[in-house]
Backbone as CSV, one residue per row, in Angstrom:
resi,resn,N_x,N_y,N_z,CA_x,CA_y,CA_z,C_x,C_y,C_z
1,MET,75.125,20.337,99.868,75.578,21.051,98.701,76.179,22.377,99.161
2,VAL,77.363,22.668,98.703,78.023,23.918,99.060,77.568,25.003,98.104
3,ASN,77.291,26.147,98.655,76.793,27.276,97.877,77.893,28.331,97.850
4,ASP,78.157,28.888,96.703,79.200,29.910,96.589,78.780,31.252,97.176
5,GLY,77.566,31.299,97.729,77.081,32.535,98.316,76.186,33.319,97.387
6,PHE,76.086,32.911,96.144,75.265,33.650,95.194,74.186,32.781,94.562
7,ALA,74.508,31.563,94.224,73.512,30.688,93.614,72.620,30.095,94.701
8,PRO,71.303,30.017,94.472,70.414,29.421,95.472,70.789,27.963,95.730
9,GLN,70.625,27.548,96.975,70.893,26.172,97.349,69.573,25.453,97.545
10,ARG,69.429,24.295,96.965,68.224,23.491,97.129,68.313,22.744,98.454
11,SER,67.192,22.601,99.129,67.142,21.942,100.416,66.684,20.496,100.279
12,SER,67.255,19.621,101.079,66.775,18.251,101.124,65.911,18.023,102.353
13,PHE,65.754,19.028,103.230,64.992,18.884,104.448,63.492,19.055,104.235
14,MET,63.074,19.978,103.401,61.681,20.356,103.329,61.048,19.993,102.010
15,PHE,61.121,20.849,101.061,60.579,20.634,99.735,61.791,20.494,98.823
16,PRO,62.320,19.289,98.666,63.612,19.148,97.993,63.710,19.874,96.657
17,SER,62.644,19.943,95.920,62.738,20.591,94.616,62.257,22.039,94.645
18,MET,61.910,22.544,95.829,61.283,23.858,95.882,62.051,24.904,96.673
19,LEU,62.508,24.583,97.853,63.098,25.574,98.745,64.465,26.020,98.255
20,GLU,64.684,27.338,98.233,65.975,27.898,97.854,66.518,28.728,99.012
21,ILE,67.783,28.506,99.327,68.473,29.266,100.370,69.522,30.109,99.670
22,SER,69.517,31.415,99.933,70.516,32.289,99.320,70.803,33.461,100.246
23,PRO,71.980,34.059,100.085,72.297,35.249,100.878,71.303,36.370,100.571
24,LEU,70.992,37.146,101.580,70.170,38.342,101.386,71.104,39.535,101.236
25,ARG,70.714,40.442,100.389,71.467,41.659,100.094,70.535,42.853,100.305
26,PRO,71.056,44.066,100.242,70.193,45.237,100.414,68.998,45.253,99.465
27,VAL,69.133,44.678,98.284,68.025,44.641,97.331,66.844,43.813,97.869
28,HIS,67.088,42.970,98.859,66.047,42.125,99.445,65.364,42.779,100.651
29,ARG,65.690,44.019,100.933,65.152,44.728,102.099,63.617,44.675,102.134
30,GLY,62.953,44.882,100.982,61.490,44.861,100.932,60.930,43.499,101.282
31,ALA,61.525,42.438,100.739,61.064,41.079,101.045,61.274,40.751,102.516
32,LEU,62.403,41.186,103.072,62.673,40.961,104.493,61.653,41.707,105.347
33,GLY,61.377,42.960,104.990,60.370,43.729,105.728,59.008,43.050,105.705
34,LEU,58.580,42.577,104.545,57.294,41.872,104.447,57.285,40.603,105.288
35,HIS,58.381,39.864,105.247,58.478,38.645,106.051,58.334,38.968,107.542
36,LEU,59.083,39.963,108.006,59.026,40.310,109.427,57.679,40.901,109.820
37,LEU,57.058,41.679,108.915,55.721,42.214,109.201,54.684,41.103,109.344
38,SER,54.910,39.976,108.684,53.948,38.870,108.734,54.020,38.096,110.043
39,LEU,55.036,38.344,110.858,55.162,37.638,112.127,54.103,38.113,113.118
40,SER,53.602,37.194,113.909,52.638,37.535,114.956,53.342,38.349,116.040
41,PRO,52.583,39.035,116.890,53.227,39.773,117.998,54.112,38.871,118.873
42,ASP,53.676,37.643,119.142,54.498,36.724,119.939,55.788,36.364,119.214
43,ASP,55.689,36.128,117.911,56.888,35.797,117.128,57.848,36.978,117.057
44,ARG,57.315,38.179,116.937,58.176,39.370,116.942,58.890,39.494,118.281
45,TYR,58.178,39.230,119.357,58.790,39.290,120.685,59.913,38.250,120.777
46,ASP,59.639,37.035,120.290,60.669,35.991,120.314,61.887,36.396,119.497
47,ARG,61.689,37.053,118.367,62.790,37.436,117.487,63.599,38.608,118.031
48,PHE,62.889,39.632,118.528,63.556,40.868,118.933,63.735,41.020,120.444
49,GLY,63.094,40.165,121.220,63.193,40.264,122.669,62.359,41.379,123.252
50,MET,61.450,41.921,122.448,60.552,42.991,122.883,59.405,43.086,121.885
51,SER,58.348,43.747,122.289,57.256,44.023,121.363,57.733,45.097,120.394
52,ILE,57.359,44.940,119.149,57.792,45.920,118.160,56.656,46.166,117.169
53,LYS,56.338,47.436,116.999,55.247,47.825,116.084,55.763,47.871,114.645
54,ASP,54.813,47.889,113.718,55.158,47.869,112.291,56.138,48.966,111.903
55,GLU,55.878,50.189,112.330,56.724,51.313,111.937,58.154,51.138,112.451
56,ALA,58.291,50.693,113.693,59.617,50.484,114.273,60.330,49.332,113.574
57,LEU,59.598,48.312,113.217,60.178,47.175,112.519,60.714,47.601,111.153
58,LEU,59.920,48.364,110.417,60.359,48.828,109.100,61.551,49.780,109.208
59,SER,61.580,50.584,110.240,62.718,51.465,110.472,63.970,50.628,110.769
60,TRP,63.812,49.570,111.558,64.925,48.671,111.867,65.463,48.034,110.582
61,VAL,64.559,47.557,109.722,64.978,46.953,108.450,65.718,47.988,107.593
62,ALA,65.229,49.215,107.564,65.870,50.268,106.765,67.283,50.572,107.260
63,ASP,67.536,50.349,108.549,68.833,50.669,109.142,69.795,49.488,109.255
64,ILE,69.470,48.351,108.661,70.353,47.182,108.740,71.725,47.526,108.174
65,ASP,72.757,47.120,108.889,74.134,47.321,108.445,74.551,46.108,107.605
66,TRP,74.345,46.199,106.316,74.616,45.090,105.405,76.111,44.833,105.257
67,GLN,76.951,45.766,105.673,78.399,45.593,105.546,78.964,44.652,106.606
68,THR,78.405,44.687,107.810,78.962,43.873,108.892,78.128,42.641,109.201
69,GLN,76.841,42.681,108.931,75.969,41.540,109.219,75.902,40.615,108.015
70,ARG,75.610,39.360,108.274,75.411,38.369,107.225,73.967,37.896,107.309
71,TRP,73.316,37.774,106.164,71.906,37.387,106.093,71.705,36.282,105.061
72,TRP,70.788,35.354,105.368,70.357,34.341,104.420,68.838,34.304,104.416
73,GLY,68.288,33.942,103.288,66.844,33.824,103.175,66.437,32.479,102.617
74,ALA,65.268,32.029,103.018,64.653,30.822,102.467,63.476,31.287,101.619
75,TRP,63.485,30.868,100.363,62.504,31.328,99.396,61.723,30.158,98.809
76,LEU,60.467,30.395,98.523,59.702,29.463,97.706,59.833,29.925,96.260
77,PRO,59.775,29.015,95.312,59.979,29.389,93.910,58.833,30.229,93.362
78,ASN,59.048,30.726,92.171,58.034,31.514,91.458,57.626,32.760,92.229
79,ASP,58.587,33.353,92.926,58.356,34.607,93.642,57.212,34.528,94.643
80,LEU,57.119,33.392,95.360,56.088,33.252,96.385,56.510,33.863,97.712
81,GLY,57.700,34.419,97.760,58.098,35.185,98.927,59.128,34.531,99.816
82,LEU,59.642,35.371,100.701,60.626,34.966,101.693,59.881,34.268,102.834
83,ILE,60.274,33.044,103.166,59.586,32.306,104.228,60.446,32.129,105.471
84,GLY,61.726,32.519,105.376,62.611,32.423,106.526,63.804,33.330,106.327
85,ALA,64.340,33.823,107.434,65.514,34.698,107.372,66.416,34.406,108.562
86,LEU,67.717,34.396,108.302,68.707,34.190,109.349,69.703,35.335,109.290
87,GLN,69.998,35.885,110.463,70.924,37.010,110.596,72.073,36.607,111.504
88,LEU,73.299,36.884,111.067,74.478,36.745,111.909,75.095,38.122,112.072
89,SER,75.324,38.511,113.317,75.956,39.795,113.635,77.223,39.526,114.429
90,PRO,78.344,40.103,114.013,79.585,39.842,114.753,79.534,40.449,116.147
91,SER,80.170,39.751,117.087,80.277,40.289,118.444,81.691,40.819,118.644
92,ARG,81.967,41.297,119.809,83.305,41.831,120.111,84.332,40.722,120.274
93,GLN,83.857,39.510,120.556,84.750,38.381,120.763,85.019,37.688,119.424
94,SER,86.274,37.500,119.102,86.653,36.886,117.835,86.014,35.506,117.666
95,GLY,85.435,35.254,116.503,84.826,33.969,116.197,83.404,33.796,116.698
96,GLN,82.934,34.732,117.503,81.591,34.630,118.082,80.639,35.583,117.372
97,TRP,79.501,35.070,116.946,78.503,35.850,116.221,77.146,35.648,116.874
98,GLU,76.336,36.686,116.857,74.978,36.579,117.373,74.059,36.047,116.275
99,LEU,73.212,35.111,116.650,72.278,34.461,115.742,70.861,34.943,116.012
100,ALA,70.144,35.284,114.955,68.708,35.573,115.036,68.069,34.963,113.794
101,MET,66.894,34.379,113.962,66.269,33.679,112.850,64.751,33.721,112.993
102,THR,64.077,33.762,111.841,62.621,33.668,111.815,62.222,32.751,110.661
103,VAL,61.128,32.024,110.874,60.523,31.190,109.839,59.018,31.430,109.917
104,SER,58.396,31.609,108.773,56.947,31.842,108.722,56.207,30.694,109.402
105,ALA,55.199,31.030,110.184,54.473,30.042,110.996,53.965,28.837,110.204
106,PRO,53.353,28.992,109.038,52.825,27.809,108.344,53.895,26.835,107.853
107,ILE,55.148,27.275,107.822,56.238,26.466,107.265,57.108,25.851,108.362
108,ARG,56.848,26.155,109.603,57.704,25.681,110.697,57.637,24.165,110.858
109,ARG,58.682,23.652,111.509,58.820,22.234,111.812,58.986,21.377,110.560
110,ARG,59.538,21.985,109.524,59.799,21.263,108.277,61.265,21.345,107.872
111,GLY,62.107,21.835,108.768,63.535,21.854,108.508,64.087,23.128,107.901
112,VAL,63.247,24.143,107.701,63.715,25.385,107.085,64.798,26.037,107.940
113,GLY,64.561,26.151,109.234,65.536,26.776,110.126,66.859,26.026,110.149
114,ALA,66.792,24.700,110.161,68.011,23.896,110.174,68.806,24.095,108.888
115,VAL,68.118,24.192,107.761,68.813,24.429,106.493,69.437,25.819,106.485
116,LEU,68.715,26.821,106.960,69.279,28.174,107.050,70.525,28.170,107.936
117,LEU,70.425,27.535,109.100,71.535,27.526,110.047,72.750,26.788,109.479
118,SER,72.545,25.613,108.921,73.692,24.867,108.388,74.326,25.599,107.202
119,THR,73.514,26.237,106.364,74.042,27.008,105.239,74.875,28.185,105.740
120,ALA,74.367,28.906,106.727,75.091,30.052,107.276,76.433,29.619,107.857
121,VAL,76.443,28.516,108.599,77.685,28.033,109.198,78.676,27.609,108.106
122,GLU,78.187,26.898,107.094,79.063,26.446,106.006,79.657,27.619,105.231
123,GLN,78.893,28.690,105.062,79.339,29.810,104.237,80.039,30.915,105.019
124,THR,80.188,30.746,106.315,80.830,31.760,107.138,81.926,31.091,107.967
125,PRO,83.074,30.815,107.362,84.115,30.056,108.053,84.675,30.740,109.296
126,GLU,84.509,32.050,109.412,85.024,32.749,110.594,84.157,32.539,111.832
127,VAL,82.987,31.935,111.666,82.103,31.661,112.804,82.573,30.405,113.520
128,GLU,82.867,30.555,114.813,83.218,29.414,115.665,82.100,29.116,116.655
129,CYS,81.463,30.174,117.120,80.429,30.040,118.130,79.300,31.014,117.813
130,LEU,78.069,30.539,117.947,76.899,31.396,117.766,76.245,31.612,119.119
131,VAL,75.797,32.832,119.356,75.106,33.173,120.599,73.686,33.566,120.241
132,CYS,72.754,32.995,120.946,71.346,33.309,120.725,70.786,33.888,122.022
133,HIS,70.526,35.185,122.035,70.065,35.861,123.245,68.644,35.486,123.613
134,HIS,67.855,35.161,122.643,66.461,34.807,122.889,66.318,33.324,122.584
135,GLY,66.960,32.502,123.421,67.051,31.068,123.190,65.700,30.400,123.049
136,HIS,65.326,30.139,121.855,64.047,29.532,121.538,64.209,28.020,121.474
137,ILE,63.178,27.293,121.857,63.225,25.829,121.845,63.556,25.289,120.463
138,ALA,63.142,25.996,119.408,63.439,25.546,118.047,64.939,25.575,117.773
139,VAL,65.651,26.566,118.311,67.100,26.640,118.116,67.771,25.461,118.822
140,ILE,67.268,25.101,119.978,67.806,23.936,120.698,67.606,22.676,119.859
141,ALA,66.422,22.513,119.280,66.139,21.341,118.440,67.048,21.308,117.215
142,MET,67.261,22.457,116.572,68.138,22.515,115.405,69.570,22.166,115.782
143,THR,70.010,22.641,116.932,71.361,22.360,117.407,71.558,20.853,117.540
144,LYS,70.570,20.193,118.129,70.649,18.729,118.270,70.667,18.053,116.906
145,LYS,69.785,18.489,116.014,69.681,17.890,114.678,70.984,18.026,113.902
146,LEU,71.636,19.180,114.023,72.855,19.451,113.269,74.122,18.960,113.964
147,GLY,74.000,18.521,115.222,75.143,17.979,115.933,76.108,19.004,116.496
148,TYR,75.654,20.233,116.718,76.506,21.250,117.307,76.482,21.114,118.829
149,LYS,77.546,21.553,119.466,77.624,21.524,120.920,76.862,22.717,121.478
150,LEU,75.989,22.469,122.433,75.149,23.514,123.019,75.483,23.692,124.484
151,THR,75.718,24.938,124.890,75.848,25.264,126.304,74.924,26.437,126.584
152,MET,74.502,26.545,127.823,73.587,27.624,128.190,74.060,28.334,129.448
153,PRO,75.140,29.141,129.338,75.531,29.949,130.489,74.493,31.058,130.681
154,SER,74.046,31.229,131.873,72.970,32.180,132.200,71.783,31.946,131.278
155,LYS,71.260,32.977,130.633,70.088,32.813,129.778,70.438,32.788,128.293
156,LEU,71.717,32.738,127.988,72.157,32.725,126.596,72.350,31.292,126.117
157,LEU,72.094,31.066,124.848,72.444,29.803,124.213,73.753,30.016,123.470
158,HIS,74.710,29.131,123.665,75.964,29.162,122.919,76.018,27.890,122.082
159,LEU,76.158,28.047,120.779,76.254,26.924,119.858,77.673,26.876,119.332
160,GLN,78.429,25.887,119.761,79.801,25.728,119.279,79.711,24.973,117.956
161,VAL,79.973,25.682,116.833,79.767,25.094,115.519,81.055,24.641,114.859
162,ARG,82.201,25.050,115.390,83.488,24.630,114.825,84.476,24.366,115.946
163,ASN,85.403,23.499,115.638,86.580,23.350,116.471,87.782,23.556,115.559
164,GLU,88.974,23.239,116.017,90.152,23.491,115.189,90.178,22.648,113.917
165,LEU,89.321,21.631,113.831,89.274,20.774,112.644,88.196,21.185,111.660
166,GLY,87.372,22.170,112.020,86.309,22.606,111.121,84.944,22.479,111.766
167,VAL,83.923,22.241,110.959,82.550,22.179,111.460,82.401,21.008,112.411
168,MET,81.796,21.253,113.556,81.592,20.212,114.552,80.369,19.389,114.205
169,ARG,80.476,18.135,114.372,79.345,17.221,114.275,79.489,16.290,115.469
170,MET,78.954,16.738,116.600,79.131,15.957,117.810,77.861,16.006,118.636
171,THR,77.796,15.176,119.621,76.630,15.118,120.490,76.509,16.415,121.247
172,HIS,75.271,16.887,121.385,75.010,18.127,122.112,75.177,17.903,123.609
173,SER,75.334,18.979,124.327,75.345,18.912,125.787,74.550,20.100,126.298
174,HIS,73.898,19.934,127.399,73.203,21.062,128.027,73.747,21.246,129.434
């Protein structure tokens, strides 16, 4: 289902009638902060590439550049909170964006990350390649599930999500 960027998108991966994916805006800063605060120290390290204390995390959330970055959130209905967040940040190279994503521990391995990733790619046509500096095994699994081409030069993950014909759906390579 294509989302215009404002209406929540229902997921068929996890809780088909429950999960909503929608863009995050500055008004969602508090929900994003709570979501990130709920991450374990190991999960914070995986997300940020370093240990980060609560105060520094909240300061980081307060300083997000909402004008240049793109954000999506996965929500449970009835205001049960943000359970996943995906961030795309443009790089200096045209068409290449940095990917960062988190999903709450109790909800993992149910397709939330894959839905966030596919939604972000569908709604951001200028993205050709995603770079993940903290290449997590879950991102590799999502890449395979979604059919994106994966390369790993040095310690970076590169996800080729489009070619000249549009969104790629092809066998992965490592």
